[in-house]
N, C-alpha and C positions, 0 to 999 in steps of 0.2 A: 151061375148060369147066365149066359149072355144071349140076348135076343136082339136080332136086327129087325128094325121096323121103319127104316127111313125111306123116304121117297125123295127123289131129287126135285123138290118143288121150288126151292129158292133160287134166286139169281146171284151172281157175284159181280162186284164192282171193283175195278182196280183204281185205287186212290191216285188222283192226279195232283200235281203241284197246285196249291191254293185250296184244295178240297178241305172241308171239315165235316164232322158227323151231322151237324145241323143242316148244312146245305145238301148233303147226300140224302138225308131223310126227306127233306123237302122235295128234292128232284124226283124221288121215287114215291112220294105221297104216303109215307109211313111215319109212325110215331117214332121220334128220336130215341125214347127210352127202350122201345121194342128193338130198334136197330142195335143199340149198344148191348142190350142183354143177350142178343142172339150171336154176339161176336166175342169169343174168348180172347181174340187177339187185341181187343180194345181194353187196355187196363186203365187208360186215362183218356176220357172222351175229348179232352182239349188237345190231345197229341196223337195224330195219325200221320203216317209217312207215305209219301208218293211211292207207288209200286206195291203197297200193302193191298191184299185182297180182303174185301169185306163182304159178308153174306148179307143179301137183301131179302128179308122175308117177303113172301108173296101171299096171296089169298089163302094158301094152305099153311102158312107159318114158316117156321125154320126148324132145322134139326137141333135138338138139345140132347145133352147127356142127362138122363133122368135116373135118379136113385131114390131110395126110400129110407125113411128114418122113423124112430119111435120117440116117445116122451121119456123113455128110460135112460139109465146111466150110460148105456152103450152108445147112445146117440147124443145125449145132451149133458151127461155128467150129473144129472139131477136124479134124486131118489124120491119115491113116493113119500109124502109127508113134507117135502120141501115146499115152501109157499109158492115157488115159481114152477113147480112140476106141472107139466101139461099146459103151460101158458106160453104163447108165442111172443115173438119180439114186438108184435103189434098190440099185445095185451089180450088177445082173444084166446079162448080155450081151444086146444087142438081138436080137430074132428076129421075122422077118416072120410074120404070122399069129398072133402072141402079144402082142407089146409094144404098149402104147398109153400115151401121155402124157395124164395126167388133171389136172384142177384140184386144188389143194391140199386141199380138204375130203375128197377120196376117198383113203383110206389105200392105201399100196402093198399089192398083193395083191388089191385089189377086182377083181371080174370085171365086164366090160362086154360085153353081148351086143348086136350090131347085126344085127337080122334081115335087112335088105336085103342085107348083105354075107355073110350066113350064117356069121358068125364070132363067137367069144367071145374077147375079149382080156383081158389081165391088166394092170392099172395098175401100171407099173414105172418110169415116167419122169415128169418135170415139164418145164416150159419157161416162159420168161418171158411168152410170148404165150398160154399155156394158162390161161385164166381160167374161171370158172363159165360153163357153157353151151357149152364148147368142148372137143373131144377131138382128139388128133393121133395117127394110126396110123403105126407104123413101116413103111417100105418099104425094101427093100434097094437098089432101082434108082431113081436120080434121075428118069429118064423116067417110071417108074410113079407116083412121088410127084407129079410135075407133072401127069400125066394125070388123077390122082385129083381134083386141084383142091380146091374148096371145095364141100361138100355139106351139106344139111340132112337129117339122118337121125334116125330113132327109135333110142334106145339104152336098154336095160334095165340098170340098175346093181344089182349084188349086192354089198353090203359085208360080208356075213356069211360 
């Protein structure tokens, strides 16, 4: 099931010769990690090309592809009884309504608010499929995770 919930809140910046992600973030007065995380086209923050379009999150955040996962083998490959079952990459125990897997540029502890879900999550986990522009919300129940599906949602990232 696919739900559309994006609003065209963010701006776009066309990379100019000499630009780098740090200068762009500074010019728009946003956190560099939030800028990188909101842009699937940035695979290496030290390399962007002139002409490339970068999404600039604004006060409403930026659009992310949001999915859901569980602690079970279908998401993590871990079975109940495994010592790492239900433990996030940050060492925290997963908790529905709090735990979110974030792309690498977002440090553990980063808060991510998703207005459409009326929830603020804490970046506590990673995943091999969680790249820039993608977030993965922890759900306790597999049926709930599957029902959540893939959604395009606005998310506001607070890295401070």
